[in-house]
N, C-alpha and C positions, 0 to 999 in steps of 0.2 A: 508327444505332444509339446508344443512350444509354450513357454512360460509368458505370462503377460508382458513383461519387459522386452523379452525377446520378440515378441510379436511387434511391439512397438518399434524396436530398431530395425526389424525386417522390413517394416512398412517404409521406415524412413530411408534406408540404404537401398531398397529395392529400385532397380532402373524404372524410371517413369519417362515413356515416350512423349505423352501429351504435354506439351508446353503451355503454360498458362497465358491468359489474355490480360491485357490492362484492365479491361472492363470487370473481369470476373474477380481480380485482385482487389480492386476498388471496391465492389461489392462486399467482399469479405471483411475488408478494412473498416467499412462503415459500422460494423458491430464494435470494433475497438473503439471508434469515436463514441458511439452510444454508450458502452458501459463505462467509459471514462466520467461521462456527464454524472454517473452515480458516484463513483469512486471519489471524484473531486467534490462535486455539489453536495453530496449526503455525508460521506464518512470523513472528509478533510474539513468541509466548511460548516457543516450543520450539526453532527450528532453532538458533540460536547456541550455546544451553546445551547441547544435545543433541550437536551435532557437535563442540563443544569437548570434553566429556566423553569422548564415544565414540573420538575421535581419540586423546585421552591414554591412555586404556584400552587401545588397540591399537598404542602405541608412537610416536606423533607428540607433538610438544612443544605447549605451550599455544598459542604463536604460530602454529604451523603449522596446527593444528585450527581456530583461530579465523579465520584468514585463507581457509581452504578453506570455511568456513560461509559466509562472505560472498561467495565465489566462486561457489557453487552458485546463491545468489540472482541474483548478476550474469549468470551464463551463460543462466539460464532468461529473465531480463527482457530481454536483448538479443536473444534468438532470437524472443521474442514481439514485440519492436518492429520486428524486420525482417519478420515474417509477417503483421502487422496488415492491411496492404492486400489480402492474398490472402485472409484469413479474411472480411474484408468483402465481397470479390468473391463469394466462395462463398455468402455470405448473401444477396446480391442475386440471383445466378443461380438459386438454387433457389426462392427465393420463400417458404421455409419454414424456421424457426429452431428450433422447439421440440425437433425430434428431435436437433439437433446440442447443445443445451443437455444434454439427457438423457445421451447418449453420452459427451460430454466430462466431464460430472459423474461418471459410473461410472468413466471411467478415472482421474480424481482421486481418487476414493474408494478404488479398489483399490490404486493406487500408494502411498497414504499408509498405509492399514492394513497393507500388506505389510511395512512398514519394521519394525514391531513383532515380526514373527516372524523376519526374518533381520537380526540385528544386526551387520551388517559394514559398515565406514565407507564403502567405495567402493560398495557395493550401495545403502546408504541415500542417498548422495550422489546417484547417477543416478536413484534413485527420486523424490527430492525434486525433481529438476529436471523430471522428467516431470509430477509432481503439480501443480507451480507453473505449467508451460506450459499444461497442460490446463485448470487453475483460470481462467487469465486469459483463454484462447480462450473458454472457457464463458461468461465476463463479457461478452465482445463479442456474442455472439449473443443472450444475454439482454437486454442494453441494446437491442440491435436490434428486439426485439420489442415494445417499447413502443408504436410507432404502429400497431401490429397488433392490441392487445388493447384500445384505448380511442378515444375521439373526438378530434379535433384540439385542441380546446379543454380536454382533460383531460390533456394530455402532462405538464405541469409537476407537476399534483397526483399523478398516478400515480408519476412518478418520485420525488418526495418521499415517498410513501407507502412505496415500496421501500426508500429509504434509512433512514427511521425504524424500520420492522420489521427490517431488516438490523442496527441497533444491538442488538436482542435477541441476535443471534447472538454479538456480543462479550461480552455478560454471561454467556451459555451457557459459552463457551469458559473465561472467568475462573474461573467456579464450578467447572468440571471440574478445574482445576489447582489450585485451593484445596482442594477436597474430598479428592483422591487421597491425600494423607499421613494423613487422618483415618480412611480406611477400609482401613488396613493396608498401603497402598502406600509403600514406603521411600523416604524423603528422599534426592534426589541427594548425592553427595558434595561437601563444600564444598571450596573451595581458598584457599590461603594467598596473601597478596599477591604472592609471587613465583611462584605458579602451581603450587605444590606441594599434592597432594591431602592432607586430612586426615580423620581418622576421625569427626570431629565438628567443630561450628564452634569456633573457637579460643577463644571466650568460654566455652565449655563444658568445656575442657580437651581439645580434639582434638589428637591427635598425627598426625605425618607417616606416610602409608601408601604402599606401592608402587603404580605406576600401574595394574597388573592387577588391584587391590582396587577400583578406582573402580566406584560404583554409579550407575547411570542413573536408578533410580528413577521417579519420576513422569514424567520427560522421555521415557522409553520408552513408557510406557503411554498418553501423550497421542496417539501416532499411531493407535493402534487405536480408541481411545474417540471421539476428534474425527472418524475416518471413520465410526464408527458413529452419531454425533450429525449428521453431514453427511447420510447416508443417511436417517435417519428423519425429520429435518425436511424434506427435499426431496421426500418422497413425495406430498405434496399437490400439488407441481407438475405431476404426471402428468396432473391433471384439468384443467388451465388450457386455455382455448379460444383459439386464434390464428387470426385470418383469413388466409388463405394464398393466394398467387398464383404458379403456376408459371410460371416465366421460361424462355424458348427460348434465351438466348444460350449459345453454346458455351463450354465451359471455357477453350480457348485464347484466345479473343477477350477473355473477362473478364480473364484474367491478363495479356494484352498491355495492355489498357485501365488495369489497376491501375499497372503499370509507367510508362505513359505519364503517368498523372495525378500520380505521384510525382515525375516528373523536371519536369513543369510546376510543380508547386507549390513545390517547392524553389527552382527558378530565379526565381520570383515573391518568395519570401520573402527572399531574398538581396537582391534589388534593391528591396524595400519597407522603407524605413528603419524605421518604427515597429514593423512585424512582426518585422523582423530584431532589434531591440533587446529586443523582448518575448520571443521565442524564446530569445535567450542568456541573458536574466534568469530565464526560466522553467525552463531546464534546469540552472541553477545552483542556485536555491531549491528546486526540488522534489526534487533528489537529497540535499539537507540535510533536507527534511521526512521523507522515507522512511527515511532512515537513522537519524534520531532515534527514529522509531517502533519500527523493527526491533531497535534495541540498547538500549532503554529497561529491559526486564527484566533483561539481564545486567548493565548499567551499575549498577543500584539494588543489586545484591548485590556486584559485583566492584569498583565504584568509589566508591559512596556509603555502603556499610557497612551497608545494609539487611539483616535477615535474617528467618527465619520467614515469616509471611504479609504483612510489610510490603510487600515488592516487588509483590505482586499487588493489594493495596489501593491502592497508588500507580497502578498501571495502571488500575484500576477507577475512580479519580477522574479519569483521562485521559479514558475512555470517556463519563463523566458530562459532562466539558467538551466533547467532541465532540457530544453529542447535545443540549447546552443552548446553548452559547456559539455553535454556528454558525448558530443562527436570528438572532442578533444582528447579523451582519455583513450579512445580507441587505438590510435597510433602508438601512444605510450605503452599500452599493454602489450600491443603486437611486438614491440622492439624491445623493451626492458623487462616485459613480463608482468604477470598479474599481481605478485607480491609488491613490486614497486608501485603499482596502480593503487593498491590498496593502502599503502603508505602515505601517498600523495592525498588521497581522498580522505584519510584518517586526519592528517594535519589540518585540512579544510574544516573538517567537522569539529574538531577541538577548537579552532579559533572562533567558529560560529558560537560554540557553547559557551566560551568566555563571554563573549558579546552578549549572550541571552541572559547570563546571570547578572551581569553588571548594568544593562542599558535600562536607562529611565529618561524617556523624551519629555517628561515634565520638570526634570532638573533645569532650573532657571539659567545656570550658567553653561552646561554642556549639552541641553536638550538637543540642539541643531547637530551636535557631533554625533551624539548616540542615533539620531534618526538616519544620517548618512550611513554610519556603520550597520545599522539594522538592515538597509537595503542592500549593502555589499553582502552581509550575512545570507539574506535571502536567496540572493544570486548564486552564491557558493552552495548553499544547502540544495537547491533545485539541481545544479550541476552534479554534486556530490551524490545525490539519490540515484540519478541514472547510472553513474561512473561506477557506484558500488555494485550494480547487477551485471555490468560488464565484466568487472573484474572477477566476480563470482563465478560466472559462466567458463570463462578461461581457466581460472583455478582448478575447477571441477574436471575440466577436459583433460587437463595436463596430469592431474594426480589420478584420475580413474583408469583402471585396466582398460585396454582397447575395446574389450568384448563386454564391458560392463558400464559403459559411459551412461546409458538410459538409467539403470539402477541408482547410480551415484546421484544423477541429476534428480531423480525421484525422492531420494534420501535428503538431498540438500534441500528441495522444496519443503519437505516435511519439517526439517529443523527451522527454516525461515518462518513457517507459520507459526510453530511452537515459540519461537523468539519474539514473535510480534505480539503474541498473547501475553507472554510474561513481561515484556516491556511495558505495555499498556497497563496492566494491572499494578506493577510496581509503582510507576509513575502516579496513577491514579491513588493509590495508597497513600504515597508520600505528600502528594497535594492535600488530601483530606486530614491526615494526621497533624501535618504543619499548620494548616489553616485553624483547627481546633486548638492548637497550642498557642500559636501567635496572634490568631484573629485578623491576620493580614494576608490577603489572597496573593499580592506581589511577592512577599516573602515566600510563601508556599511554593511558587512556581521557580524561584531561584533555587531553592534548596533541591527542588525536583530536577532542575537542570544540572546541579552540581552531581547529584546521585548518577545521572545519565552519563555525565563525563567520566566518572570514576568506572562505571560499567564498560563505556567505549574503550577506555585506556587498557583495561584487563583484556578485552577482546582483541585489541589491535596487537597487544603482547603476544597473545597466542597466534595470531596470525603471522607475526614475524618469526615465530619460531618453526614455521614450515620451511623444509629445505627449498631453494630455488632451483627448479628442474626446467627452467626455461629455455636454457641453451641446448639441453639433452633433448627436449621435446623437438625443438626446431632442426635437431640434428637427425631426427627420425627415430630416436628411441621412444619407447613407451613404458608407462607403470605396469608394474612396480620396478623402481629404479633401484639399481645396485648401491 
């Protein structure tokens, strides 16, 4: 009986005679666009600000609310990491994935939209956890559809098409948040540096108000509108054609195989020097990458002094960087290898973290300079995020034994989810503790970015310990290398 990972690889590498049509690939890619509206609109732009303001409105302090906002993301990500092998097993056993994508997409849309109608901190907290879990599970089944909607020699092109169209979802999410204040939706309540809510931005003469007067504004509406945008843009996916194959493996045998594969792969990684160093470096660097993206919008307002539409424009520039600069790292990684790609990306990230620690656009003498540097940093962060995943994929392929590429990719994904959860929790804890000690939100962010910088340097150090096998790989040799 084939094990789950072997089933995946068999499906991917088996000859596929039926070639894809442009229409079918476009229909499939529309789900990438749709769920990106959720990931950008809710996870990146809304969650931290919404839960911070909602928690304060309902009696929690800024530090408590901010910590719980990060914790919600960590809980859902850890749960997804632990269940990934079993979701993959279900995908293999059923031989059909489209219906699972649709079901999980509907659950994500419903749990997202309901938050708008029941504005209670703990209800919203658990609804977001459900939404984030179903979103990430749905992505797993969506990705697994690729070899079943196109020919073997089209997999890379089709995958890239999905990613490219997915970026349109980011632009839609940013546009929604940008437009809301201009169509009668109240702006959210601004906060003073010590976390006290104000009636208006301090530069406009805002005065302190009580916590129960806090307005969620556009951050409440984002839940409903992003859910509707997700629903509408995902509808074309219903017509995608997937080649299916019913598997006969029992649920219990598949689950047992998943457990067995995880144990074997873990044992191999621990004893395989280069892969062990890579996994340690990867979990440390990827948690910094994902944490920066999640906290970029609140940091723009609360740490760097941007107001009005400027924070959204900053995010928009980051998305442009992701869609353009990521393309540049591919040829570098192909020619020089993934280790060099990681080094280039690492230098870029450390540069942006230095700016994040020092930037203050309210500085009377250097405010304009910091503003320009922040936009440069946003461009680099966007490009570096996509480039990180490009380097990761190539590193795994080069280090994994030829007959175990699927297993090592699965373990890498599990590690990345765990890293994301750790990074969010550490950063949220640092913000909360530092704000309680100093009474300053900008200071808490600066300390948090310093901590992220230290973590990233340690992770980059481990990545540089991995031996460069790129020339051997191009020469036709495969891991394990002598």
